[in-house]
N, C-alpha and C positions, 0 to 999 in steps of 0.2 A: 577491496572494498566491493560491497554487494547491488548490484545493477538490478532492480525489481521495476512492473511493469503494470497497473490493471490489466487486464485479462477477461475474458468470457464476458463482457460485458454486449453482449446482442439476445436478441426471444424471440423467439419464432423464426419468424420471416424475416427480422431484421439485425439486421450487423450496426457492430460501431467498433470495434475495436478488430486493429489490422494484427489478427490473432496471429496467422505461421508467418508473418515476416519478423512481427515483435519476440520469436524464440525462440529468431533466428540467432538471437545478440545480449537477454536479457537472463541472468542467474537464476531471476527469481521470477514466479506467477503468480500474484497477487489476483485472484480465480473470484468473480461476480458468485454469489451462489444462491441467488435468484429472488432476492428481497427490493435491489436495485434496480437490479437485473441478470440477466444468466437464465437458465430453465435447464431444466437437466440431461439432455442435447448437447448444449452446450458446454455446462458442466464436466460432459464426460466427456466430449471430443478432446477441450483444452487441456483436460488430465492426459490424455491417448497421448497428444502431444509432447507435450510439458516431457512423461516420464521418458519420451524418446530420444527427445535429444537431452536428456537429464537436466534436464528445470526441474527445479526447488517447485514445490506445490505447497500456495497459499491461501486460505479460506479471508476474502473480505467480504467483512459480517460486515448488517449497516441496519439502519432504521429497517419496517415494510413498509416501502413509499418508493412502487415501481413509477409511480405516476410523477414522482420528484428528480429520480434518479437519485431517492437518497442522499437529497444537497436539503435538502428542509428541515426547517427544526420541529424537532417529537418529544414532546411529554412523555415516557413509554414506564411506567410502573417497574421500578427495578428489579422486582421477581420474575418479572414478566419479559426485561428484556432481557435476563439471564438466559430463562429458557429458550427463543429468540436464537440469540446468540450460539446456543449445545446448538438446537437444531441446526442454523445454518453450518456448523462445525460438522456434526457427523453427516449430512446431506451431501457433500463434497467428499469427505471419507470416502464414503462407499466409492464414489469412480476414482478417486485419487488409487486404493488399493488397488482395485480390479486391475490400472492399471499397470501393477508393480510398486508403485509409489505411496505412500501415506498424506499427511498433512502437516507440513514440518512448521508452521507458526501460521498464526494468524493477525489482522489489519484492519481495521475497522473504516470504512469507509464515508466519503463525502463530511454530515452532521454530527455522524457521530464522530466521525478522528475526530472534529474542532471539538465537540462539548466531553468527550472525558480529556483532555490536555486540563483544565479545572475543576470539573464535576465532580469528588470526589463517590459522589452517589454510585453515579454512571458509570464511570473506572471499576467499581466495587463492584456491580453485575456485572461488565464486560467479562471480567477476566472472573468471575464465579461462573461466565457462561463456558473459557476453554476450561477452567479444572470440570465442572457438569458434564463435557464432551468427552472427554479422558485425555488418554494421550501426552499432554503434558507439551503440548507447539510451542516454539519463543512467539511475544509480544513482538510485535514489532509497532511502532510508535512514536514521538515527537518527544526530544527531547528532553527533561523537564516535567513530563506533565508525569501528574496523580494514573496515565494507566501503568505507565513503566515505574509509579517506584508500586505501587499494589502486585501489581506481574511478580517484581524482584522481593516483593515483602514474602510472598506465597513461594516460594525457590520457581517461577517459572526464569525462563531463559529473556531478559528483556532488552529489545535492537534497538536502539536511535535511530534514526535518518531522517533524510535530511532531501530537500525535494529542487530537481534543476532548474522546474519550468515553474515555479512559484512565487510568487515575493515576499517576503518577511518584514512584518515590523516590526520594530525597536527594542520589541517586547523576544524579537525568536520566534513570534508565532508567525502562521502564515497570513495574510490579507485576506479578508472575509472576498468569494470571488465576487458579490455584489458591488465591491469600491470598485474605480479602475483603477490600470494598470497590474492587480491580482495575478495575471498568465502572462506567464513570460512567452510573450510571439517569434523574437527575434532567433533564428537558432543557433547564431557565433554564439549571441549576449549566454543562450543554457549552456554553450559549450564552454565558453566559458568559466562560469556561473559552480558548470561543474566540477572543473579540474581544481577552481578555487576553494570547491567547498576540500576535495577530496585529498589536497596535500597541503594548502594550510591551513583549514577546518574553520576557514570564513566564507563571509557571503555579509555581499554589499545589500542594503534595509531600504527599505521604499523615499525614509527621511535622510539617504547618506552615508551614513552610521556605517561601523563595519562591526558588522556579529560574529561571535564565535559561537562552531557549531562543533559538537562530534560522534560521530555517526557512520552505522556500518553499512550503510546502504541507502543507495540514493534513486528515486525514484523518478521514472519520465512516463507523464498523464499517457493513456493509450487510446486515451478518448481525442486528445490533441492531433488536429490535419498534420499528417507524415509524422506520423509516434516512431515506427519503424527506424523511417530512414536521421531520425532524427536522434531517438537511440545509440542506433550505426554507430554514430557521429561520439556522439557522448562516451560510447565502449572506444572507441580507435583515441580520443583523445586522450583517454584515461589512458591506454596502455601502453603511447607515445612517450607519456610522457615518468612510465615507472609506476603507477599501480597496476597493481595484479587483482583485477575484475573477478571474482568467485564468489557465490552463494555463501552466507553470513552462516549456514542451520546444516 
């Protein structure tokens, strides 16, 4: 099982994610590319550290929404979105390659991530942006999403992802952040859910029902308070039950 986290979500003098500590325990780093968070200095620093520690680098692409942290719904024309996805990947690739690594995968962030679960046009635009950027990185997304279906159709590696600290609806989608209980804050519960998803391939939804999940990567959100300590607990728990924690890319 791969363990990923959102990193580089600072900007200028402001920092949000515990990048140094998280890079000690995750196997893949979803690096903000400047549209919802991050800037050139932050991207370079995270790529340098990730490369030094053998952590795979992924481009976390989003709508152009710094003020809303990429979590506001936006209607972006498909051609424009394709160009913006390619732009973000290209920007991060410069720093990844300068560090002796590469952009191994692409993962949408926030509102874009949720939109491409069902929106075929936006999913197509994201995949078109990945192809336009070149390099054929893997695409990370929600199981059963239009995004992963389109990525597979284009011959890209589609990687299914589960979330350690997010609640699920009965349909297997993420509970919207604006709703109560959308984020799981209890660390013990996050660890239990993580082990269940990795070992049993299932998680309990908000309605109490059992939801089957197939995932090769598990996400711990980097902007959650205490994220580094939580990610370390999750990794330790997985290894204790015999799960090999390694990058998918």
